[in-house]
All heavy atoms as an XYZ file, in Angstrom:
627
protein
N       0.863     -1.150      0.002
C       0.007      0.005     -0.011
C       0.897      1.260     -0.010
O       1.645      1.456      0.950
C      -0.901      0.007      1.236
C      -1.725      1.260      1.247
C      -1.775     -1.222      1.285
N       0.904      2.018     -1.065
C       1.697      3.177     -1.186
C       0.791      4.414     -1.198
O       0.388      4.867     -2.256
C       2.551      3.165     -2.482
S       3.880      1.947     -2.416
N       0.490      4.885      0.004
C      -0.357      6.076      0.081
C       0.271      7.033      1.109
O       1.014      6.642      2.026
C      -1.732      5.685      0.668
C      -2.539      4.655     -0.151
C      -3.771      4.207      0.592
C      -2.964      5.296     -1.468
N       0.040      8.306      0.909
C       0.550      9.301      1.843
C      -0.054      9.091      3.183
O      -1.213      8.619      3.336
C       0.247     10.709      1.309
C       1.007     11.001      0.044
C       0.609     12.381     -0.490
O      -0.377     12.959     -0.150
N       1.444     12.905     -1.346
N       0.639      9.525      4.230
C       0.124      9.401      5.602
C      -1.272      9.996      5.767
O      -2.087      9.398      6.436
C       1.117      9.871      6.645
C       0.681      9.562      8.066
C       1.352     11.383      6.484
C       0.683      8.112      8.400
N      -1.486     11.142      5.198
C      -2.791     11.755      5.353
C      -3.954     10.844      4.767
O      -5.014     10.771      5.296
C      -2.879     13.159      4.718
C      -2.025     14.130      5.528
O      -1.760     13.906      6.678
N      -1.666     15.224      4.905
N      -3.664     10.226      3.642
C      -4.641      9.288      3.046
C      -4.811      8.109      3.946
O      -5.947      7.660      4.171
C      -4.146      8.895      1.606
O      -3.959     10.000      0.855
C      -5.171      8.019      0.986
N      -3.742      7.572      4.440
C      -3.799      6.434      5.360
C      -4.639      6.796      6.616
O      -5.520      6.095      6.983
C      -2.380      5.955      5.780
C      -1.627      5.369      4.595
C      -2.448      4.959      6.943
C      -2.077      3.993      4.173
N      -4.291      7.919      7.210
C      -5.026      8.389      8.392
C      -6.531      8.500      8.120
O      -7.301      8.079      8.935
C      -4.456      9.731      8.899
C      -3.029      9.677      9.360
S      -2.838      8.904     10.967
C      -3.601     10.143     11.992
N      -6.824      9.032      7.030
C      -8.248      9.209      6.667
C      -8.937      7.868      6.403
O     -10.028      7.673      6.825
C      -8.395     10.169      5.459
O      -7.807     11.407      5.759
C      -9.864     10.349      5.122
N      -8.260      6.995      5.763
C      -8.836      5.770      5.341
C      -8.793      4.712      6.438
O      -9.781      3.939      6.531
C      -8.078      5.222      4.078
C      -8.718      4.036      3.490
C      -8.025      3.665      2.196
C      -8.612      2.435      1.531
N      -7.936      2.079      0.346
N      -7.715      4.603      7.165
C      -7.552      3.485      8.090
C      -7.634      3.842      9.582
O      -7.809      2.938     10.341
C      -6.212      2.802      7.798
C      -6.103      2.149      6.482
C      -4.975      2.289      5.697
C      -7.125      1.320      6.014
C      -4.879      1.658      4.488
C      -7.054      0.714      4.772
C      -5.898      0.824      4.054
O      -5.802      0.196      2.874
N      -7.427      5.051      9.942
C      -7.380      5.438     11.344
C      -8.370      6.580     11.609
O      -8.246      7.565     10.992
C      -5.952      5.854     11.771
C      -4.954      4.741     11.506
C      -5.911      6.262     13.212
C      -3.509      5.099     11.781
N      -9.278      6.348     12.532
C     -10.260      7.386     12.927
C      -9.995      7.795     14.430
O     -10.401      7.079     15.312
C     -11.650      6.805     12.769
C     -12.155      6.702     11.391
C     -11.789      5.711     10.553
C     -13.040      7.674     10.879
C     -12.245      5.613      9.260
C     -13.507      7.625      9.577
C     -13.080      6.551      8.798
O     -13.584      6.495      7.499
N      -9.283      8.895     14.669
C      -9.074      9.321     16.004
C     -10.337      9.937     16.625
O     -11.221     10.413     15.912
C      -7.929     10.375     15.878
C      -7.987     10.834     14.461
C      -8.661      9.728     13.633
N     -10.373      9.850     17.940
C     -11.545     10.499     18.658
C     -11.049     10.934     20.078
O     -10.025     10.492     20.547
C     -12.739      9.470     18.798
C     -12.327      8.198     19.456
C     -12.293      8.067     20.853
C     -11.994      7.116     18.680
C     -11.912      6.925     21.441
C     -11.694      5.896     19.302
C     -11.644      5.804     20.628
N     -11.818     11.828     20.655
C     -11.563     12.320     21.987
C     -10.299     13.102     22.097
O      -9.571     13.302     21.129
N     -10.015     13.663     23.251
C      -8.849     14.446     23.476
C      -8.680     15.611     22.522
O      -9.621     16.336     22.334
N      -7.499     15.705     21.903
C      -7.286     16.807     20.958
C      -7.690     16.483     19.553
O      -7.430     17.329     18.651
C      -5.786     17.161     20.991
O      -4.995     16.100     20.547
N      -8.234     15.308     19.314
C      -8.665     14.965     17.946
C      -9.770     15.883     17.498
O     -10.639     16.235     18.310
C      -9.122     13.535     17.873
N      -9.795     16.281     16.227
C     -10.906     17.107     15.772
C     -12.200     16.330     15.815
O     -12.236     15.075     15.616
C     -10.532     17.410     14.330
C      -9.479     16.460     13.935
C      -8.832     15.992     15.204
N     -13.312     17.025     16.227
C     -14.559     16.332     16.256
C     -14.986     15.966     14.866
O     -14.853     16.683     13.888
C     -15.645     17.260     16.864
C     -15.501     17.493     18.309
C     -16.630     18.284     18.934
C     -16.372     18.487     20.339
N     -17.406     19.270     21.017
N     -15.490     14.668     14.709
C     -15.898     14.231     13.379
C     -17.049     15.090     12.907
O     -17.938     15.512     13.669
C     -16.305     12.783     13.564
C     -16.230     12.481     15.039
C     -15.676     13.663     15.694
N     -17.062     15.387     11.599
C     -18.144     16.141     11.005
C     -19.208     15.233     10.438
O     -20.359     15.621     10.284
C     -17.650     17.067      9.905
O     -16.924     16.291      8.941
C     -16.722     18.141     10.466
N     -18.825     14.022     10.164
C     -19.738     13.025      9.585
C     -19.530     11.737     10.399
O     -18.407     11.403     10.704
C     -19.489     12.748      8.076
C     -20.517     11.840      7.533
C     -19.363     14.068      7.348
N     -20.635     11.013     10.672
C     -20.450      9.723     11.335
C     -19.875      8.689     10.357
O     -20.363      8.524      9.278
C     -21.845      9.185     11.886
C     -22.401     10.026     12.952
O     -21.652     10.757     13.600
O     -23.616      9.997     13.124
N     -18.810      8.000     10.776
C     -18.315      6.991      9.841
C     -19.242      5.791      9.741
O     -20.130      5.647     10.517
C     -17.006      6.518     10.539
C     -16.920      7.219     11.857
C     -18.056      8.165     11.949
N     -19.087      4.990      8.712
C     -19.919      3.848      8.493
C     -19.612      2.756      9.492
O     -18.489      2.443      9.735
C     -19.602      3.345      7.095
C     -20.513      2.225      6.594
O     -21.129      1.539      7.488
O     -20.609      2.023      5.384
N     -20.656      2.217     10.097
C     -20.478      1.135     11.061
C     -19.703     -0.059     10.444
O     -18.988     -0.746     11.119
C     -21.840      0.676     11.610
C     -21.793     -0.388     12.670
C     -23.167     -0.709     13.145
C     -23.104     -1.782     14.216
N     -24.448     -2.117     14.652
N     -19.920     -0.302      9.209
C     -19.227     -1.437      8.499
C     -17.696     -1.129      8.438
O     -16.977     -2.059      8.284
C     -19.797     -1.611      7.080
C     -21.215     -2.021      7.039
C     -21.427     -3.387      7.586
O     -20.657     -4.286      7.418
N     -22.538     -3.607      8.342
N     -17.330      0.108      8.531
C     -15.899      0.502      8.384
C     -15.222      0.528      9.757
O     -14.129      0.022      9.958
C     -15.745      1.824      7.711
C     -16.353      1.846      6.317
C     -14.296      2.327      7.706
C     -15.687      0.937      5.335
N     -15.866      1.099     10.779
C     -15.257      1.257     12.106
C     -15.828      0.352     13.183
O     -15.317      0.328     14.320
C     -15.331      2.712     12.613
C     -14.569      3.628     11.638
C     -16.794      3.199     12.785
N     -16.842     -0.405     12.900
C     -17.477     -1.288     13.878
C     -18.392     -0.578     14.842
O     -18.410      0.682     14.881
N     -19.165     -1.323     15.585
C     -20.147     -0.675     16.493
C     -19.528      0.126     17.606
O     -19.991      1.255     17.870
N     -18.493     -0.370     18.249
C     -17.883      0.369     19.366
C     -17.197      1.612     18.821
O     -17.229      2.708     19.397
C     -16.885     -0.516     20.087
C     -17.553     -1.585     20.935
C     -16.508     -2.416     21.644
C     -17.215     -3.557     22.375
N     -16.237     -4.490     22.894
N     -16.476      1.438     17.663
C     -15.833      2.600     17.055
C     -16.821      3.695     16.656
O     -16.573      4.896     16.894
N     -17.923      3.264     16.089
C     -18.989      4.277     15.710
C     -19.517      4.981     16.978
O     -19.659      6.181     16.983
C     -20.081      3.582     14.967
C     -21.250      4.493     14.570
C     -20.771      5.603     13.617
C     -22.357      3.643     13.893
N     -19.768      4.185     18.033
C     -20.291      4.783     19.254
C     -19.334      5.825     19.830
O     -19.778      6.944     20.227
N     -18.044      5.527     19.830
C     -17.063      6.509     20.303
C     -16.980      7.766     19.452
O     -16.861      8.858     19.936
C     -15.741      5.797     20.478
C     -15.589      4.789     21.560
C     -14.447      3.899     21.374
C     -15.565      5.471     22.915
N     -17.076      7.578     18.136
C     -17.072      8.693     17.219
C     -18.295      9.568     17.483
O     -18.152     10.795     17.498
C     -17.017      8.210     15.760
C     -15.758      7.564     15.352
C     -14.623      8.557     15.176
O     -14.812      9.665     14.847
N     -13.400      8.040     15.321
N     -19.412      8.939     17.615
C     -20.708      9.702     17.809
C     -20.648     10.473     19.138
O     -20.991     11.671     19.192
C     -21.936      8.783     17.725
C     -23.188      9.523     18.144
C     -22.110      8.271     16.291
N     -20.211      9.790     20.199
C     -20.139     10.459     21.477
C     -19.223     11.630     21.449
O     -19.491     12.720     21.951
C     -19.698      9.467     22.568
C     -20.784      8.498     22.933
S     -20.411      7.495     24.386
C     -19.041      6.529     23.772
N     -18.065     11.485     20.756
C     -17.084     12.540     20.661
C     -17.710     13.725     19.829
O     -17.541     14.892     20.179
C     -15.850     12.040     19.924
O     -14.927     13.047     19.745
N     -18.466     13.347     18.783
C     -19.080     14.428     17.956
C     -20.091     15.255     18.755
O     -20.150     16.460     18.521
C     -19.709     13.711     16.753
C     -20.410     14.690     15.811
C     -21.010     13.927     14.639
C     -21.842     14.873     13.756
N     -22.509     14.090     12.679
N     -20.856     14.677     19.639
C     -21.871     15.396     20.365
C     -21.339     16.031     21.608
O     -22.067     16.631     22.369
C     -23.143     14.522     20.636
C     -22.779     13.340     21.596
C     -23.728     14.049     19.359
C     -23.982     12.593     22.068
N     -20.004     15.859     21.884
C     -19.433     16.581     23.027
C     -19.272     15.805     24.242
O     -18.894     16.328     25.282
N     -19.520     14.489     24.230
C     -19.285     13.646     25.442
C     -17.797     13.573     25.656
O     -17.043     13.384     24.684
C     -19.892     12.212     25.245
C     -19.525     11.361     26.440
C     -21.380     12.374     25.079
N     -17.332     13.702     26.863
C     -15.942     13.667     27.175
C     -15.409     12.200     27.136
O     -15.528     11.532     28.095
C     -15.660     14.319     28.548
C     -14.193     14.498     28.811
O     -13.351     14.513     27.894
O     -13.825     14.636     29.976
N     -14.961     11.780     25.976
C     -14.352     10.478     25.862
C     -12.849     10.565     25.872
O     -12.268     11.509     25.380
C     -14.837      9.779     24.493
C     -16.319      9.562     24.550
C     -14.422     10.546     23.320
N     -12.194      9.542     26.413
C     -10.716      9.621     26.426
C     -10.174      9.491     25.037
O     -10.792      8.937     24.177
C     -10.310      8.411     27.299
C     -11.521      7.487     27.357
C     -12.711      8.354     27.073
N      -9.010     10.061     24.801
C      -8.453     10.010     23.441
C      -8.148      8.563     22.996
O      -7.771      7.774     23.860
C      -7.183     10.836     23.534
C      -6.904     11.032     24.981
C      -8.136     10.783     25.739
N      -8.393      8.310     21.818
C      -8.201      6.973     21.255
C      -8.359      7.038     19.730
O      -8.469      8.107     19.119
N      -8.342      5.861     19.138
C      -8.573      5.745     17.707
C      -9.063      4.402     17.323
O      -8.924      3.439     18.111
C      -7.218      6.048     16.953
C      -6.075      5.142     17.303
C      -5.808      4.050     16.546
C      -5.323      5.447     18.433
C      -4.754      3.198     16.912
C      -4.215      4.638     18.717
C      -3.952      3.466     18.010
N      -9.715      4.312     16.177
C     -10.255      3.067     15.688
C      -9.563      2.764     14.394
O      -9.323      3.616     13.527
C     -11.766      3.236     15.411
O     -12.438      3.647     16.570
C     -12.394      1.986     14.902
N      -9.036      1.509     14.314
C      -8.518      0.979     13.039
C      -9.690      0.327     12.256
O     -10.493     -0.351     12.826
C      -7.392     -0.024     13.296
C      -6.228      0.495     14.146
C      -5.240     -0.626     14.381
C      -5.545      1.641     13.478
N      -9.702      0.566     10.974
C     -10.859      0.142     10.172
C     -10.841     -1.294      9.720
O      -9.806     -1.937      9.714
C     -11.027      1.033      8.930
O      -9.853      0.797      8.105
C     -11.110      2.503      9.307
N     -11.987     -1.792      9.338
C     -12.101     -3.109      8.783
C     -11.251     -3.268      7.544
O     -10.555     -4.320      7.431
C     -13.594     -3.420      8.477
O     -14.365     -3.288      9.644
C     -13.753     -4.814      7.867
N     -11.192     -2.347      6.544
C     -10.330     -2.550      5.453
C      -8.831     -2.695      5.854
O      -8.104     -3.476      5.242
C     -10.480     -1.231      4.613
C     -11.878     -0.793      4.965
C     -12.044     -1.164      6.417
N      -8.466     -2.055      6.926
C      -7.057     -2.200      7.431
C      -6.839     -3.637      7.945
O      -5.795     -4.213      7.721
C      -6.723     -1.214      8.526
C      -5.295     -1.252      9.049
C      -4.290     -0.998      7.928
C      -5.129     -0.205     10.099
N      -7.896     -4.168      8.576
C      -7.758     -5.617      9.044
C      -7.572     -6.501      7.840
O      -6.829     -7.511      7.884
C      -8.980     -6.011      9.840
S      -9.097     -5.108     11.400
N      -8.279     -6.220      6.744
C      -8.092     -7.013      5.501
C      -6.727     -6.875      4.956
O      -6.137     -7.874      4.455
C      -9.137     -6.626      4.502
C     -10.572     -6.943      4.992
C     -11.644     -6.248      4.232
O     -11.411     -5.279      3.494
N     -12.920     -6.697      4.375
N      -6.057     -5.680      5.001
C      -4.722     -5.511      4.582
C      -3.791     -6.337      5.437
O      -2.925     -7.027      4.929
C      -4.299     -4.008      4.593
C      -2.861     -3.829      4.427
C      -5.098     -3.222      3.556
N      -4.039     -6.305      6.773
C      -3.195     -7.078      7.666
C      -3.309     -8.595      7.369
O      -2.307     -9.319      7.326
C      -3.526     -6.811      9.117
C      -2.687     -7.534     10.058
C      -1.466     -6.991     10.459
C      -3.083     -8.741     10.616
C      -0.620     -7.700     11.361
C      -2.286     -9.395     11.543
C      -1.040     -8.889     11.874
N      -4.558     -9.020      7.190
C      -4.731    -10.478      6.857
C      -4.036    -10.927      5.603
O      -3.441    -11.980      5.532
C      -6.233    -10.759      6.818
N      -4.052    -10.037      4.615
C      -3.451    -10.351      3.350
C      -1.892    -10.293      3.420
O      -1.199    -11.143      2.885
C      -3.935     -9.358      2.277
C      -3.334     -9.567      0.908
C      -3.893     -8.524     -0.126
C      -3.028     -8.389     -1.277
N      -2.253     -7.105     -1.297
N      -1.357     -9.209      4.027
C       0.070     -8.949      4.011
C       0.815     -9.451      5.276
O       2.034     -9.517      5.250
C       0.320     -7.461      3.854
C      -0.212     -6.896      2.555
O      -0.420     -7.702      1.597
O      -0.428     -5.682      2.439
N       0.088     -9.759      6.319
C       0.693    -10.198      7.583
C       1.317     -9.091      8.382
O       1.977     -9.311      9.385
N       1.093     -7.849      7.941
C       1.605     -6.694      8.711
C       0.857     -5.452      8.224
O       0.134     -5.532      7.219
C       3.104     -6.497      8.432
C       3.760     -5.629      9.516
O       3.072     -5.156     10.444
O       5.005     -5.473      9.429
N       1.038     -4.371      8.936
C       0.445     -3.083      8.517
C       1.456     -2.340      7.715
O       2.658     -2.452      7.969
C       0.022     -2.274      9.746
C      -1.037     -2.911     10.679
C      -1.264     -2.037     11.875
C      -2.299     -3.194      9.898
N       1.003     -1.512      6.747
C       1.938     -0.644      6.053
C       2.693      0.284      7.002
O       2.175      0.729      8.045
C       1.081      0.175      5.086
C      -0.217     -0.605      5.011
C      -0.360     -1.294      6.299
N       3.994      0.629      6.734
C       4.750      1.488      7.635
C       4.056      2.810      7.909
O       4.133      3.321      9.027
C       6.054      1.731      6.834
C       6.186      0.594      5.869
C       4.771      0.160      5.552
N       3.339      3.351      6.923
C       2.644      4.624      7.127
C       1.565      4.479      8.174
O       1.295      5.451      8.931
C       2.051      5.137      5.800
C       3.005      5.481      4.726
C       3.374      4.257      3.892
O       2.919      3.136      4.171
O       4.161      4.371      2.943
N       0.907      3.313      8.266
C      -0.113      3.102      9.246
C       0.540      2.996     10.618
O       0.051      3.561     11.602
C      -0.939      1.888      8.910
C      -1.905      1.512     10.034
C      -1.745      2.098      7.608
N       1.636      2.255     10.767
C       2.339      2.185     11.993
C       2.749      3.528     12.501
O       2.631      3.824     13.726
C       3.572      1.305     11.893
C       3.257     -0.199     12.004
C       3.474     -1.116     10.989
C       2.655     -0.916     13.079
N       3.037     -2.364     11.416
C       2.527     -2.230     12.705
C       2.230     -0.483     14.344
C       1.969     -3.159     13.498
C       1.671     -1.460     15.157
C       1.571     -2.845     14.738
N       3.133      4.423     11.634
C       3.462      5.768     11.964
C       2.255      6.510     12.537
O       2.324      7.180     13.554
C       4.075      6.564     10.781
C       4.422      8.019     11.115
C       4.976      8.712      9.919
C       5.286     10.152     10.315
N       5.473     11.048      9.213
N       1.096      6.329     11.883
C      -0.109      6.923     12.349
C      -0.544      6.357     13.684
O      -1.072      7.100     14.553
N      -0.369      5.101     13.861
C      -0.698      4.488     15.196
C       0.158      5.099     16.268
O      -0.345      5.515     17.315
C      -0.499      2.931     15.095
C      -0.553      2.341     16.484
C      -1.603      2.298     14.225
N       1.490      5.146     16.041
C       2.398      5.785     17.015
C       1.972      7.210     17.347
O       1.945      7.568     18.520
C       3.857      5.742     16.556
C       4.535      4.395     16.722
C       6.016      4.441     16.429
N       6.288      4.722     15.049
C       6.295      3.902     14.003
N       5.990      2.662     14.243
N       6.636      4.306     12.808
N       1.658      7.985     16.315
C       1.272      9.379     16.514
C      -0.047      9.431     17.389
O      -0.160     10.327     18.277
C       0.994     10.088     15.213
C       2.287     10.374     14.408
C       2.022     10.826     13.010
O       0.886     10.947     12.575
O       3.028     11.088     12.281
N      -0.966      8.547     17.143
C      -2.203      8.556     17.903
C      -2.046      8.070     19.334
O      -2.770      8.480     20.240
C      -3.301      7.803     17.149
C      -3.921      8.648     16.138
O      -4.807      9.504     16.394
N      -3.510      8.551     14.896
N      -1.123      7.118     19.529
C      -0.849      6.624     20.926
C      -0.209      7.770     21.759
O      -0.624      7.998     22.908
C       0.032      5.376     20.885
C       0.620      5.064     22.245
C      -0.715      4.178     20.345
N       0.660      8.518     21.101
C       1.356      9.616     21.816
C       0.338     10.727     22.141
O       0.414     11.349     23.204
C       2.502     10.225     20.965
C       3.589      9.197     20.890
C       2.959     11.501     21.477
C       4.729      9.476     19.881
N      -0.650     10.939     21.223
C      -1.611     11.988     21.412
C      -2.421     11.682     22.637
O      -2.754     12.486     23.440
C      -2.564     12.074     20.161
C      -3.638     13.085     20.242
C      -4.477     13.065     19.022
N      -5.238     11.826     18.869
C      -6.388     11.500     19.498
N      -6.866     12.330     20.322
N      -6.951     10.387     19.317
């Protein structure tokens, strides 16, 4: 997967809570799962949720196929853990 980090972050990592920008649109439940969607929605409406992030279903498919995550995704994961 050769994508810029911003594309990877948008496609595979959905941050929420803390200093993450409030989502403007609810992500698809099929993409972020039920718990991920709930955290995104709570963050959007102003509930104080701890900072975190959701990795998407398509990313799980990349991992299953390649046996690892692309380096750009690992970078995004590290950035979100530090946040």
